[in-house]
C-alpha positions as CSV (number, residue, x, y, z in Angstrom):
1,M,0.0,0.0,0.0
2,S,1.3,3.4,-0.9
3,G,2.1,6.1,1.7
4,A,-0.9,8.3,0.5
5,M,-3.2,5.4,1.0
6,D,-2.0,4.7,4.5
7,K,-2.5,8.4,5.3
8,A,-6.0,8.5,3.9
9,K,-7.0,5.2,5.7
10,G,-5.4,6.5,8.8
11,R,-7.3,9.8,8.7
12,F,-10.6,8.0,8.1
13,K,-9.9,5.8,11.0
14,E,-9.0,8.7,13.3
15,I,-12.1,10.6,12.4
16,A,-14.3,7.5,12.8
17,G,-12.7,7.0,16.2
18,K,-13.4,10.5,17.3
19,I,-16.9,10.4,16.2
20,T,-17.7,7.1,18.0
21,G,-15.5,7.7,21.0
22,H,-13.5,4.6,20.2
23,E,-10.0,5.6,21.5
24,R,-8.2,2.5,20.0
25,L,-9.5,3.2,16.5
26,E,-8.5,6.8,16.8
27,A,-5.0,5.7,17.8
28,E,-4.8,3.2,15.0
29,G,-5.7,6.0,12.6
30,K,-2.8,8.2,14.0
31,T,-0.4,5.2,13.7
32,D,-1.5,4.6,10.0
33,Q,-1.0,8.2,9.2
34,M,2.4,8.2,10.6
35,R,3.2,5.0,8.8
36,G,2.1,6.6,5.5
37,K,4.2,9.6,6.1
38,I,7.3,7.6,6.8
39,R,6.6,5.3,3.8
40,R,6.4,8.5,1.6
41,Q,9.7,9.8,3.1
42,V,11.5,6.5,2.5
43,T,10.2,6.2,-1.0
44,N,11.4,9.8,-1.8
45,A,14.8,9.1,-0.3
46,R,15.1,5.9,-2.4
47,H,14.2,7.9,-5.5
48,R,16.8,10.6,-4.7
49,A,19.5,7.8,-4.1
50,E,18.6,6.1,-7.4
51,G,18.9,9.5,-9.2
52,I,22.2,10.1,-7.8
53,R,23.3,6.5,-8.7
54,D,22.1,7.1,-12.2
55,S,23.9,10.4,-12.5
56,F,27.2,8.7,-11.8
57,K,26.5,6.0,-14.3
58,H,25.9,8.6,-17.0
59,D,29.1,10.5,-16.2
60,R,31.3,7.6,-17.2
């Protein structure tokens, strides 16, 4: 699942938890949002690293 999907799912869970008063669901939502944010950052870092690697290959 992508980082954006994790964040969206997490936001939905958090809102549902707040509306229903279900603290565990709200906490799961916050966790899913953080997971999505981290996944997006890792993906961005990987893409940057691949770009740097590719730039060295093209210089040769």
